[in-house]
C-alpha positions, 0 to 999 in steps of 0.5 A: 364135259362137253363144251357149249356151242356158244362159248367155243370160238372155233365154232362160226356164228352169225357175227363173222358174217357181219364182221366179213361185210363190215371189213369188205365195206371197210376195204371198199370205202378206204379203196374209194375215198381214201387210198386215191389221194393217197396213191395221187400224192405217192405218185406226184411225189415220184414223179416230183423225185424223177424230174429233180433226178433228171434236172440235176443229172442235165445240171451235172452234164452242163457242168461238166461241160462248162468245166470243160469249156473253163479248162479250155478258155484257161488253156487258151488264155494260158497260151495267149499269155506266153505267147504275149510274153515271149513277144514282150521278150523279143521285143525287149531284146530288140529295144536292148540291142538297138539301144546298144548299137546306138550307144556304140555308135554314139561311143565311136563317134565320141571317141572320134571326136575325142581323139580328132580334138587331142590331135589337134590339141596336139598340134596346137601344143607342138606349133607352140612349142616350135615357137617357143623353142627358138626363143627359148634356144637363144635366150639360153645360148644367150645366158650360156655365152654371157651376151645376147644371140639374135637372128638365131631363133629363126634359123632354130625354127627353119631347122624344126620344121626340116626335121618334120618334113624329112620325119613325115616322109 
């Protein structure tokens, strides 16, 4: 059965030409009024993204520089703190040594004064004993003999004085 030319979609008719003209007209309208604002918006968006990426890269560089500066300052601060601690330690050692020296000198002075005082007290006690020994010896001799002994105390004192001078030589 033969197919009629009007029903066959493979055979071109005049509507295809009208559709083609309308299609190209529609493309022209899209290209003239619709696509330019869209293209412009896309270009602006790409530029904004590019600027943002550039700003992020610059910020990253500044952050790295700031981090390096921070690390450098931190290292310098630690070095300075170590130096200050060392100076304080040295000053402390010097103060301790000075205090120790001063304490040693004071202790030596106190010991010398104590020795001198002890020597003076000893000499005073010995002098007092010598003075009393003659009197005590004559009293004791008088008790033993049964009668008072006089004038002997001076003899005993002189004898003790002589023995001290012989002992000193």
